N, C-alpha and C positions, 0 to 999 in steps of 0.2 A: 364600645360604641363610638362611632366616629364623631368628630367635631368639625364644623365648617369654619374655615378661615375665609372671611369675606374681605377681599382686597379691593374694596370699593371706595375710591376717593375721586370720583369722576364728576360729580355734580359741581356746577360753578360755585356754589356757596361754600364748598369745602376747599381748604387750602392744602391739606395733606391727610394721610391716613396710614394705618398700619394694620397688620393682621390681627383679627380678633381671636385671641387664644383662649381655649378653655381646658378644663381638666377632664380627662376621660379615665375609665377604669383600665387597669393594666398591671396592678400589683403595687406593693408599697414602695418599691425601689424607684420606679419610674412610671408615673401616672400621666405624664404630659406627652402628647403626640409631637412629632418633629414639627418645628416651626420655621417657616421661610424667613430669611433675613430680607425684609422688604426694601431697605435702602440700598442693597447691593444687587438687586435684580438688574439684568441687562437684556433688553431695554427695560426701562422702568414700567411697572404695572400701570396701566391706564394711558399708555403712549398713543399718540395720534400720528397720522401720516406715516404709518408703519410700512416699510418697504422691504424688510429683511425676511429671512426664512429660518431664524434660530432664536432661541430664548435660553437664558441661563438663570436658574433659581437656586441660590445657595441656602443651606439649612444650618440650624444651630447645633446639629449633631450628625453623626454618621447615620445613613439611612439605607434601606433596602427597597426594592421595587416589587410590587405585587401585580403580576400579570399586566405589565405596562401596555402590551399591544391591545388589551381589552379595556383597561381602566384609565388610560390616558387618551383623550379625544378632544377634537376641536369642534366647536359649534358656532355657526352652521358648519356641517361636515364637508367642507370643501378641500380638506387635505388629510393625509395620513401622517400621524406624528411618529417620529423615531425618537428613541430615548437612550441615554447612556449616563452612567455615574462616574464621577471622578472626585475622589475625596468626599466632601460634604455637599458637592454641587451637582445638581441635576441639569443635564444639557438636553434640550429639545430642538428638533429641526424637522423640516419637511422639504420636499422637492416640488410640490404642487404649486400652481399659481393661484393666489387668493384673489377674490373679487374686489373691485375698487369700492370705496365709500361704504365699507361694511364693518360693523362691530363684531369682533370675534372673541370668544371665550374659550380658553384651554382649561379643561377640567381634569384634575387629578383625583379621580373618583375612588378613594381608598387605595390608591396606587402607591402611596408613600408610607413606609412604616419604619419605626426605629428598629435597629438590628437586634436589640436585646429583649424588649418587652412586646414587640409587635403591635404597639399602639399605632393606629392609623388616623388619617385625616382626609377631609375633602377640601381641596384647594382650587380656587378659581383665579386664573390670570387673564386679564382683559386688555385688548388693544383695538385700534381702529385703523383701517387702511385709508380712511379719509380724514378730514380736518376736525371732525367731531365724533363723540361717542354717543351711542344710544344710552339714555340714562333713566328711562322709566322703570318702575318696578311694580309688580302685581303680587299681592298676597292671597293665598288660597288656604282655606281650612279643610281638613279631611277628618271624617269621623266614621266609625263603624255603623253600617246601616242597621244592624241588629241590636247593638248595645248602646249606641250613641256616644261611645268613648272615643277620645281623640286617637288618631293613628300616627304614632311617631315613626320616623325613619323611612316612611314610604317615599317613592319618587313621584314628583309632579312635573310633567313635561308639556311643552308647547311644540306643536308640529305645524309645518306649512300645509294648509288644507289642499293645496293644489298637487303637491308631489310627495307629501308625507315625510319630508325631511325634518329632522329634529332642529328646533330653533333655540330652545333654552330648557334647562331643567334645574331642579333643586330638590333637596331632601327636607322633609317635614321635621320640625323640631319636636320637643317632648310634648308640646301642646297641640301637635297635629297641624301646625301652620308652616307652609312653605313660602319662601319669598323668591320670586323669579326676578332676576335683575338684568340690567342692560338690554331693555326691550325698546323697540321702536313701535309707534302706533301702527295698528293693523289688525287683521283678523287671523285667528289661529284655531287649531284644534287642540283641546285641552284633555289630558288624561292623567289620572293618578293611579299608580299600581305598585305592588310590592315586587321590586325587581330582584328576585331571589338569585338569579345567576349574573346580575350586574351587567347585563348587555344592553340596557336602555331600550328594550323592546318587550312589549307585552307578550307573555306566553299564555297559552289557553288555560293553564291551571292557576295562574297568579291572581290574587285578589285585585280588584280594580274599582275605580269610581270615575264618573264622568258627569259633566253638567247636563242639565235638562235641555238646554239649547245645544245644537250640534256644533256651533261655532262660538268662540270667545273673541270679543272685540276689545282691544287695548286702546284706551283713549290717550289724551294729552297729559293727564296727571296721574300720579301714583294712586293705586286703588287697593282696598282690602275687601275681599268678598267674604262677608261674615256668614253667609249661608253655606254650610260645609258641603263638600262633595261626600256622598254616602258610599262607602266601600263595602263590597260584598265578595263572597266566593262564587265564581261563575259556575253555572250548571255544568257538571262534568259529563264526559262521554259515558253512555250507559255501560256499566260493569258492576260486578259484585265487589263491594267495598270491604265487607267484613264477614268472617265466618267464625261462629262460636259453637263448639260442641259441649253439651252437658250430658255426659254419658251416664247410663248406657243408651238412651233413646232420643235425645233432643238435639236438633241442629237448627241454629238461628242464622239467617242470612240477611245481610244489609246491602243495599244497592245505592248507586249514585243517582239513579232515577227510578221511576215507578216500577213495581213488580206486579201490578194488577194483572190477574189472569195468567201468572207465570206457571210453567210446567217444570217440575224438578225431577231429575233422574239421579239416583244414587246407585253407583255400581251398575249403571245401565238399566236399572229398574225404575219405571215411572212411579212417582209417589202418588198414593191415593189422595184425591182432592179432599176427602173427609179427614185426612190426617195432616192438613195444612192449616195453620192458624195465623191469620193476618194480624201483625202487630202495628201496622201503619202502611201508608202508601208505598214506602220503599223498604219495608222489612217484613219478614215472615218467619214463622217457626214451622219446621216440618219434623216428623217423627220417624226415625230410622229404625231398621230391624237388622242389626249386624251380628248379634250373638257372638261377640268376640272377634269378628272378622275385621280386617282393615277397611278403610273407606278410600280406595284409590282415586275415585273420580266423582265429581259432582257437576252436573250439567244443568244450567238454568236457561230456559227459553221463555221469552215473553214478546209482546208486540214491540218492545223497545230495546231488548238486548238478547244476545246469545253469548253465554259465557261458560267456560269450562275451567274448573279449578281442582286442585288436589289438596287433601287434608292429611297432614302428618299426625298419626295417632300412636300412642304407646299402648302396649297390650294391657297394662294395668288400668289404663283409662277405660278401655273398651269392656273390661270385666268388672267395672264398678257396680255396686248393688243399687237397688231402687231406693230412693230417698226423697225427701221433700224439704221445702222451706215455706215459711209464712209469706203470703203475698204482701202483707203489710209488715214492715220492719218492726220487730219487737212484739208483733201480734196485737198492737193497740189500734182497735178499729173504731173510727168515728161512725156516726149513724149513716154516713154515705159509703162506708167501706163494707165489703162483704167479708165474711169469715172464711177465707179461702186458703187452701194449701196448694202449692205448686210442686208437682212431681217432676223428676228428671226422666220420665218415660210416659208413653201414651197409656192412659187408663182404659182398661177393657171392662172392668166391673168392680163392684164392691160387695162385701159381705157385712151387713150391719150387725150381725150377731157377734162379730169380732171387734165391734166399735163400742165405745162408751164416752159420754160427755158428762163430766162431774162439776158441780159447783165448787169453785176454788175455796170458798169459806168453810164448808162442812162436808165436802165430798159426796153430797147427795146427788142423785141422778137428775139430769136436765133433759127435758123433752127436746127433740130435734128432728129435722129431716136432712137428708144429704143428697146431693146431686153431683154429677161429674160430666165434664166436657173437655176433650183434648187431654191436657195434663193437669186440669184444675179439679180439685175436690172441694166443694162448697157446702158449708153447714148453715142451716137456717133454723131460727128459734121462734116459736110462736109468741113468746113474751120477752123479746130481746131487750126492750127498754128497762125491764126489771132486773136484768143481769148486770153484774159488775165484772166478774172474771170467771172463766171456765177452763177446765183442763180437758183435753181431747186425748184419748188413749186408743191407739190402733194396734191390736194384737197382730201377730204374724199371720199373713194371709188375708188381712182385712181389705187390702187393695190389690187387685190383679192388674198387671201391666204387660206390655209386649215382651219384656225380658224377665218375667216372673212376678213374684209378689213381694210385699214389704216384710221386713222383720218387725219386731215390736217397736213401736214409736210412740212418742208422747210430746205434746206441745200445749200451748195455752193461748187463749184469746182474752183480751181485756176490752171492756165496753164502758168508757168513761161516761158519766152522766151528761145529758144534753146541757145541763146548767154550767158545765165547765167550758162551753164553747161560746163564741160570740158571732154576731151577724153583721154584715155590711150590706146595705141597700144602695146600689150604684145606679145613678141616672146617666144613661148614655144617649139621651135624645138629641144631643148636639151632633151626633154622627148619623148621617142619612144613608150611608152605605153599609154593607155587611162588615162586621168587625170580629176579630178574635180578641177576647179580653183575657189577659194573663195576670194572675195574682201571684206576687212574688215575695219571698223572704230572702233578702240579700240577692244573690245571683240565682237562687233556686226558684223554679216555677212550681207552686203548690196547687194551683187550680187553673184550668183553662176552659173557657166557654166560648162557643161560637154563637154570635148574636146576629141573625140574618137580616134584621131590620131595626129601625130606630126603636129604642126602648127607654121608657122613663123609670122603670123599676126592675132591675136585675138583682135578685137576692142571692147573696153569697153566705150560705149558712154553714154552721158547724166549723168555724175557723178557730184554731187554737189561739189562746191569748198571745199577743206579740205584735211586732211592727210589720206592716205590709206596705208594699208599693205596687204600682200598676203599670202595665204596658199594654198599649192598644195597637193592634195590627189592622190597618185599613185594608181589608180583604176585598180589593176592587173586583176580582172575578168570582168571589163567593165560593171558592173551592175549599174553604176551611183550613187553609195552611198559608204560611208566609212564602211568597214567591220572590226569588232573586231577580236581578235585572238581566237584560240581554243587550250587550253592547252593539252587536251587529244590527239589531232592530231599533236601537236607541230607546229601549224600554228600561225605566228606572226600577229598582227594587221597590216592593210595596212599602208604603210609608209606615213607620213605627213611631208612635207617640209615647213619650216617657213621662210618667207621673211619679217622680222619685221621692217627693216629700212623704215621709213615713206616716202611715195611718195606724194608730194604736187600737188594737182590738182587745177588749176586756171580756172576761167570762160573764156570761148571762147578760150581755149588753147588746144593743142594736144601734147602729149609727147610720146616717144617710149622708151622701154627698154626690156631687156631679163631676163627671169627667168632661172637660170642655177643651177641645184642641185650640191651639193658638190662632189658627186661621178660621175659627168659627165666626159666622156673621154676627 
């Protein structure tokens, strides 16, 4: 990880300064990035009335350069920097004519590395072609729009709103705070982004954040903007993102944008709409009929995309037998969960004479009904609340699928008593817009509810004992999902409120509390 050497000693109240040196990872033998020798720079860092076209920066060890044509640049970008090494000294020069009365910063943006450990650093060298230097600084915080966590190491940049030229940039520290230095009062365009290719230009796939206002005004005094910019992954061009096969008969497709109304062709054959199971707005499951053949081509057509892809398959995968798994890991079903088995093929029919459900405690038979849809086999029990655990036995041929029938299988479902669960009653009346209420344990979302209008009593029942936190998505368009921002249209990502203070749920208890956003009246 890079460290920033701030060669800032330009404010009148400072008499001198030196590089701020930090330790970075790079191995036990050499964990320190190369450090410039400040008092031997020529001209000195922070010089005014600069009229030359060359700079010398000596280092405390031998160094190498990392793509200097890309990673060494001057801001404002009025010149092209040439570089060469001699011994431990870096020589920089240019042939362009700089503008008068302008503060310039030369950035070595991970351009300098030691030759043994490859530890790198970000170095900023500043001078002015006039009698004074611009000395204002502006601090910006950046956090993830979805999680609220600080975003370290992202690039925060200021641009001229008239011509789009870069005016200043900085890298956010571990707390997600970037300090833009050597600024003059004025109006700028502000953008934060993850500069993956180190070109100081936003690419369409890079995460980004921008202020609510299209322009940022820098005043006469240093300023820290404590309201963080909210970084998000931009909506990508429509395409199939993931393909997962569960042989012999299941194909799962995930897209970057909506798949509503999509038509799927496998090996040139249009898939029957009755054999397509929607998993979400951008993912679907379709059921293939290959019987050991390869799947050379999949075509997906929708109103938003047209994509063609190929799936590499092994013969052993395509010849896999029909099998299943519990829809609920471990088969532990709360009163909200169905007792469902998920097959790796499309279910055509069942033979209940080859099925049995037994009480786990004494193997006595349990009354049940069974239904199937797509690849789901669901068992229902007339007196489920009285059950604790059951065993399900499927003899060979109990379930018929596109690629044959099952061999003998056995599984179990457990039904804990309702007294082993707790309830939270949440008051969300402070929200006047539609919201998505997410119930979380750590980073995992265990319950999600769409609340279309203000509610004073939302019951969250059958929660296992433990600590829970909440996340509220202000679903301004009421579409039931979180929408990211749109930089071109200056639309921010939908606001997410975090209630991270843990709420403890106890068995057979009910508790009540309210979720009140910070900006509530």
